[in-house]
ROSE-4610 file (N, C-alpha, C; in Angstrom, 1 decimal, always signed):
// ROSE-4610
residu = [X/X/X/X/X/X/X/X/X/X/X/X/X/X/X/X/X/X/X/X/X/X/X/X/X/X/X/X/X/X/X/X/X/X/X/X/X/X/X/X/X/X/X/X/X/X/X/X/X/X/X/X/X/X/X/X/X/X/X/X/X/X/X/X/X/X/X/X/X/X/X/X/X/X/X/X/X/X/X/X/X/X/X/X/X/X/X/X/X/X/X/X/X/X/X/X/X/X/X/X/X/X/X/X/X/X/X/X/X/X/X/X/X/X/X/X/X/X/X/X/X/X/X/X/X/X/X/X/X/X/X/X/X/X/X/X/X/X/X/X/X/X/X/X/X/X/X/X/X/X/X/X/X/X/X/X/X/X/X/X/X/X/X/X/X/X/X/X/X/X/X/X/X/X/X/X/X/X/X/X/X/X/X/X/X/X/X/X/X/X/X/X/X/X/X/X/X/X/X/X/X/X/X/X/X/X/X/X/X/X/X/X/X/X/X/X/X/X/X/X/X/X/X/X/X/X/X/X/X/X/X/X/X/X/X/X/X/X/X/X/X/X/X/X/X/X/X/X/X/X/X/X/X/X/X/X/X/X/X/X/X/X/X/X/X/X/X/X/X/X/X/X/X/X/X/X/X/X/X/X/X/X/X/X/X/X/X/X/X/X/X/X/X/X/X/X/X/X/X/X/X/X/X/X/X/X/X/X/X/X/X/X/X/X/X/X/X/X/X/X/X/X/X/X/X/X/X/X/X/X/X/X/X/X/X/X/X/X/X/X/X/X/X/X/X/X/X/X/X/X/X/X/X/X/X/X/X/X/X/X/X/X/X/X/X/X/X/X/X/X/X/X]
num = [1/1/1/2/2/2/3/3/3/4/4/4/5/5/5/6/6/6/7/7/7/8/8/8/9/9/9/10/10/10/11/11/11/12/12/12/13/13/13/14/14/14/15/15/15/16/16/16/17/17/17/18/18/18/19/19/19/20/20/20/21/21/21/22/22/22/23/23/23/24/24/24/25/25/25/26/26/26/27/27/27/28/28/28/29/29/29/30/30/30/31/31/31/32/32/32/33/33/33/34/34/34/35/35/35/36/36/36/37/37/37/38/38/38/39/39/39/40/40/40/41/41/41/42/42/42/43/43/43/44/44/44/45/45/45/46/46/46/47/47/47/48/48/48/49/49/49/50/50/50/51/51/51/52/52/52/53/53/53/54/54/54/55/55/55/56/56/56/57/57/57/58/58/58/59/59/59/60/60/60/61/61/61/62/62/62/63/63/63/64/64/64/65/65/65/66/66/66/67/67/67/68/68/68/69/69/69/70/70/70/71/71/71/72/72/72/73/73/73/74/74/74/75/75/75/76/76/76/77/77/77/78/78/78/79/79/79/80/80/80/81/81/81/82/82/82/83/83/83/84/84/84/85/85/85/86/86/86/87/87/87/88/88/88/89/89/89/90/90/90/91/91/91/92/92/92/93/93/93/94/94/94/95/95/95/96/96/96/97/97/97/98/98/98/99/99/99/100/100/100/101/101/101/102/102/102/103/103/103/104/104/104/105/105/105/106/106/106/107/107/107/108/108/108/109/109/109/110/110/110/111/111/111/112/112/112/113/113/113/114/114/114/115/115/115/116/116/116/117/117/117/118/118/118/119/119/119/120/120/120/121/121/121/122/122/122/123/123/123/124/124/124]
x = [+85.0/+86.4/+86.9/+86.1/+86.5/+85.8/+85.1/+84.4/+85.3/+84.8/+85.6/+85.5/+84.8/+84.7/+85.9/+86.6/+87.8/+89.1/+90.0/+91.3/+92.3/+92.9/+93.8/+95.0/+95.5/+96.7/+97.9/+98.7/+100.0/+101.2/+100.8/+101.8/+101.4/+102.3/+102.0/+101.4/+100.3/+99.7/+99.4/+99.5/+99.1/+97.7/+97.1/+95.7/+94.7/+93.4/+92.3/+91.6/+92.0/+91.3/+91.6/+91.5/+91.9/+90.7/+91.0/+89.9/+88.7/+87.5/+86.3/+85.8/+86.6/+86.1/+85.4/+84.4/+83.7/+84.7/+84.6/+85.4/+85.2/+86.3/+86.3/+86.1/+85.3/+85.0/+86.1/+86.2/+87.2/+86.8/+87.0/+86.8/+87.8/+87.2/+88.1/+87.5/+88.2/+87.7/+87.7/+86.5/+86.3/+85.9/+86.7/+86.4/+86.3/+87.2/+87.3/+86.2/+85.3/+84.2/+84.5/+84.1/+84.3/+83.3/+83.8/+82.9/+83.5/+83.0/+83.4/+83.8/+84.8/+85.3/+84.2/+83.3/+82.3/+81.4/+81.1/+80.4/+81.1/+82.4/+83.3/+83.5/+83.4/+83.5/+82.4/+81.3/+80.2/+79.5/+78.9/+78.1/+78.6/+79.7/+80.2/+81.5/+82.2/+83.6/+84.5/+85.4/+86.3/+87.7/+88.7/+90.1/+90.6/+90.6/+91.0/+92.6/+93.2/+94.6/+95.2/+96.4/+97.1/+98.3/+98.4/+99.5/+99.3/+99.8/+99.6/+100.2/+101.2/+101.9/+101.4/+100.4/+99.9/+99.3/+99.6/+99.0/+98.0/+96.8/+95.7/+94.8/+94.3/+93.4/+92.2/+91.1/+89.9/+90.1/+89.5/+89.7/+88.2/+88.0/+86.6/+86.6/+85.5/+85.2/+83.8/+83.6/+82.3/+81.8/+80.6/+80.0/+80.4/+81.2/+81.5/+82.9/+83.0/+84.2/+84.6/+85.8/+86.3/+87.1/+86.6/+87.2/+88.1/+89.2/+90.2/+89.6/+90.0/+89.7/+91.0/+91.7/+93.1/+93.1/+93.6/+93.8/+95.0/+94.8/+95.9/+95.6/+94.6/+94.2/+92.7/+91.9/+90.4/+89.8/+90.5/+90.1/+91.3/+91.1/+92.2/+92.0/+93.0/+93.0/+93.7/+93.1/+93.8/+94.2/+93.5/+93.9/+94.7/+94.9/+95.7/+95.1/+93.8/+93.1/+92.8/+92.6/+92.4/+93.7/+94.8/+96.1/+96.4/+96.1/+96.4/+95.5/+94.3/+93.3/+93.5/+94.0/+94.2/+95.6/+96.5/+98.0/+98.3/+97.8/+97.9/+99.2/+100.2/+101.5/+101.4/+102.3/+102.2/+102.2/+101.3/+101.1/+100.1/+99.7/+98.8/+97.5/+96.9/+95.6/+94.7/+93.4/+92.4/+91.3/+90.8/+89.6/+88.4/+87.5/+86.4/+85.1/+84.4/+83.1/+82.0/+80.9/+79.8/+79.2/+79.3/+78.7/+79.8/+80.8/+81.9/+82.6/+82.9/+83.8/+85.1/+86.2/+87.4/+87.4/+87.7/+87.7/+89.2/+90.1/+91.5/+92.4/+93.7/+94.6/+96.0/+96.7/+98.1/+98.9/+100.2/+101.1/+101.4/+101.0/+101.1/+100.0/+99.7/+98.7/+99.2/+98.4/+98.7/+97.3/+97.1/+95.8/+95.4/+96.3/+95.9/+95.4/+96.1/+95.7/+94.4/+94.2/+92.9/+91.8/+92.0/+91.0/+90.7/+91.7/+91.4/+90.6/+90.9/+90.2/+88.8/+88.6/+87.3/+86.4/+87.0/+86.3/+85.9/+86.8/+86.5/+85.4/+85.5/+84.4/+83.0/+83.1/+81.8/+81.4/+82.2/+81.9/+81.9/+82.8/+82.9/+84.0]
y = [+112.6/+112.5/+113.5/+114.5/+115.5/+115.4/+114.3/+114.0/+113.9/+114.4/+114.3/+112.8/+111.9/+110.5/+109.7/+110.3/+109.7/+110.0/+109.1/+109.3/+109.6/+110.8/+111.1/+110.2/+110.0/+109.1/+109.7/+108.9/+109.3/+108.7/+107.9/+107.3/+107.4/+107.1/+107.3/+106.0/+106.3/+105.2/+105.6/+104.6/+104.9/+104.5/+105.0/+104.7/+105.6/+105.2/+106.1/+105.7/+104.7/+104.2/+105.0/+106.3/+107.2/+107.1/+107.5/+107.6/+108.4/+107.9/+108.6/+108.1/+107.3/+106.8/+105.5/+105.3/+104.0/+103.0/+101.8/+100.7/+100.2/+100.0/+99.4/+97.9/+97.4/+95.9/+95.2/+93.9/+93.1/+91.7/+90.8/+89.4/+88.8/+87.9/+87.2/+85.7/+84.9/+83.6/+83.5/+83.0/+82.8/+81.3/+80.6/+79.2/+78.4/+78.8/+78.1/+78.5/+79.4/+79.8/+81.2/+81.4/+82.8/+83.7/+84.9/+85.9/+87.3/+88.3/+89.7/+90.2/+91.1/+91.7/+92.4/+93.1/+93.8/+92.8/+91.7/+90.6/+90.1/+90.0/+89.4/+90.4/+91.7/+92.7/+92.6/+92.2/+92.0/+93.4/+93.4/+94.5/+95.3/+94.8/+95.5/+96.2/+96.7/+97.2/+96.1/+96.3/+95.3/+95.8/+95.0/+95.4/+94.6/+95.2/+94.5/+94.5/+93.3/+93.2/+92.4/+92.8/+92.1/+91.3/+90.1/+89.2/+88.1/+86.9/+85.7/+85.9/+86.6/+86.8/+88.0/+88.7/+89.9/+89.6/+90.6/+90.4/+91.5/+91.1/+92.0/+91.2/+91.8/+91.2/+92.0/+91.4/+92.2/+93.4/+94.5/+95.7/+96.2/+96.4/+96.8/+98.2/+98.9/+100.1/+100.0/+99.8/+99.5/+98.2/+98.2/+97.0/+96.8/+97.7/+97.6/+97.0/+96.0/+95.3/+95.3/+95.7/+95.6/+94.3/+93.4/+92.1/+92.0/+91.3/+91.2/+90.3/+90.7/+89.9/+89.9/+88.8/+88.8/+88.3/+89.2/+88.9/+88.0/+86.8/+85.8/+84.6/+84.9/+83.8/+83.6/+84.5/+84.3/+84.5/+85.3/+85.5/+85.5/+85.0/+84.9/+85.9/+86.7/+87.8/+87.2/+86.2/+85.5/+86.3/+87.4/+88.3/+89.5/+89.6/+90.7/+92.1/+92.1/+93.4/+94.1/+93.3/+93.9/+94.6/+93.9/+94.5/+95.7/+95.6/+96.8/+98.0/+97.8/+98.9/+99.5/+98.7/+99.2/+99.4/+99.3/+99.4/+98.5/+97.3/+96.3/+95.6/+96.4/+95.8/+94.9/+93.9/+93.0/+93.9/+93.6/+94.2/+95.4/+95.9/+97.0/+96.6/+97.6/+97.4/+98.6/+98.3/+99.3/+99.0/+100.1/+100.0/+100.4/+99.5/+99.7/+99.8/+100.9/+101.1/+100.2/+100.0/+99.1/+99.6/+100.9/+101.3/+101.1/+100.4/+100.0/+101.2/+102.1/+103.3/+103.1/+103.6/+103.5/+104.6/+104.1/+105.0/+105.4/+104.5/+104.8/+103.7/+103.9/+102.9/+103.1/+102.0/+102.0/+101.0/+101.1/+100.1/+99.0/+99.0/+97.9/+98.0/+96.9/+96.9/+97.5/+98.4/+99.1/+99.2/+98.4/+98.3/+99.7/+100.4/+101.7/+102.7/+102.7/+103.5/+103.1/+101.8/+101.3/+101.7/+101.5/+101.9/+103.4/+104.2/+105.7/+106.0/+105.3/+105.5/+105.0/+103.9/+103.3/+104.3/+104.9/+105.9/+107.1/+107.5/+108.6/+108.3/+107.1/+106.7/+106.6/+106.3/+106.2/+107.5/+108.6/+109.9/+109.9/+109.2/+109.1/+110.0]
z = [+95.2/+95.4/+96.5/+96.8/+97.7/+99.1/+99.3/+100.5/+101.7/+102.8/+104.1/+104.6/+104.0/+104.3/+103.8/+102.8/+102.2/+103.0/+103.0/+103.5/+102.4/+102.3/+101.2/+101.2/+100.0/+99.8/+100.5/+101.1/+101.7/+100.8/+99.9/+99.0/+97.5/+96.6/+95.2/+94.6/+93.8/+93.1/+91.7/+90.8/+89.4/+89.2/+88.1/+87.8/+88.4/+88.2/+88.6/+89.8/+90.6/+91.7/+93.0/+92.9/+94.1/+95.1/+96.3/+97.3/+96.8/+96.9/+96.5/+95.2/+94.4/+93.1/+93.3/+92.3/+92.3/+91.8/+92.5/+92.1/+90.7/+90.0/+88.7/+88.8/+87.9/+87.9/+87.1/+87.3/+86.5/+86.7/+85.7/+85.8/+86.8/+87.7/+88.7/+88.8/+89.5/+89.9/+91.4/+91.9/+93.3/+93.5/+94.3/+94.5/+93.2/+92.2/+91.0/+90.0/+90.3/+89.4/+88.9/+87.6/+87.1/+87.8/+88.1/+88.8/+88.4/+89.1/+88.9/+90.3/+90.2/+91.4/+92.3/+91.7/+92.5/+93.2/+92.6/+93.4/+94.6/+94.4/+95.5/+96.6/+96.3/+97.4/+98.4/+98.0/+98.9/+99.3/+100.5/+100.9/+102.1/+102.7/+103.8/+103.5/+104.5/+104.3/+104.0/+103.0/+102.6/+102.5/+102.9/+102.7/+101.5/+100.3/+99.1/+99.2/+99.3/+99.5/+98.4/+98.0/+96.9/+97.3/+96.8/+97.0/+97.9/+97.5/+98.4/+99.8/+99.9/+101.2/+101.9/+101.3/+101.9/+103.3/+104.2/+105.6/+105.8/+106.1/+106.5/+107.4/+108.4/+109.3/+109.4/+109.9/+110.1/+111.0/+110.7/+111.5/+111.9/+113.2/+113.6/+114.2/+114.0/+114.7/+115.2/+116.5/+117.0/+116.5/+115.9/+115.3/+113.8/+113.2/+111.8/+111.7/+110.8/+110.6/+109.1/+108.8/+107.4/+107.3/+106.4/+106.3/+105.1/+105.2/+104.1/+103.0/+101.8/+100.6/+99.8/+99.7/+99.2/+97.7/+96.9/+95.5/+95.4/+94.9/+94.9/+95.9/+96.8/+97.7/+97.6/+98.1/+98.0/+96.6/+95.8/+94.4/+93.6/+92.3/+91.4/+90.3/+90.0/+89.0/+87.8/+87.1/+86.1/+84.9/+84.6/+83.5/+83.9/+85.2/+85.8/+85.7/+85.4/+85.3/+86.6/+87.7/+89.0/+89.4/+89.4/+89.7/+88.9/+87.6/+86.7/+87.1/+87.2/+87.5/+88.9/+89.8/+91.2/+91.6/+90.6/+90.9/+92.0/+91.9/+93.0/+93.1/+93.6/+93.9/+95.1/+95.3/+96.5/+97.7/+98.6/+99.9/+99.9/+98.7/+98.6/+99.2/+99.9/+100.6/+100.3/+99.9/+99.7/+100.7/+101.3/+102.1/+101.2/+101.0/+100.1/+100.9/+100.7/+101.4/+100.9/+101.7/+101.2/+99.9/+99.6/+98.3/+97.1/+97.4/+96.5/+95.9/+96.8/+96.5/+97.3/+96.8/+97.5/+98.7/+99.9/+101.0/+101.3/+101.1/+101.4/+100.8/+100.7/+100.2/+100.7/+100.8/+101.3/+100.6/+100.7/+100.1/+101.0/+102.3/+103.2/+104.3/+104.9/+105.9/+107.2/+107.7/+109.0/+109.7/+110.7/+111.4/+112.0/+112.5/+113.1/+111.9/+110.8/+109.7/+109.1/+109.0/+108.6/+109.5/+110.8/+111.8/+111.7/+111.6/+111.4/+110.1/+109.0/+107.8/+107.9/+108.6/+108.8/+109.6/+110.7/+111.5/+110.6/+109.8/+108.9/+107.9/+107.3/+106.4/+107.1/+108.4/+109.1/+109.7/+109.5/+110.0/+111.5/+112.1/+113.6/+114.1]
């Protein structure tokens, strides 16, 4: 939690998913199939974004790209546990590292802030 690879919060969040913490799992649906959030996050950097209308685009630093995964679009949080555990209000964005730890989080997408957090997470 105290690593220099994490970007400290600039906004208020409820719950335990602060930068540096391991991602909590939760049941989701992907392409109509039951699955788990941690499977859906994959192996690269991910922008876990909340809300059908949420705007997030891929952000790259060098050869590394953080790709959006939208709760409400690419995955369905039928039980509401992802939103609850991540305080996922509409528009909220989490930068998730490949080791499935939270690197940073914001209440709205800002490409410059994501790029800076991605650089920090990569120790550049």
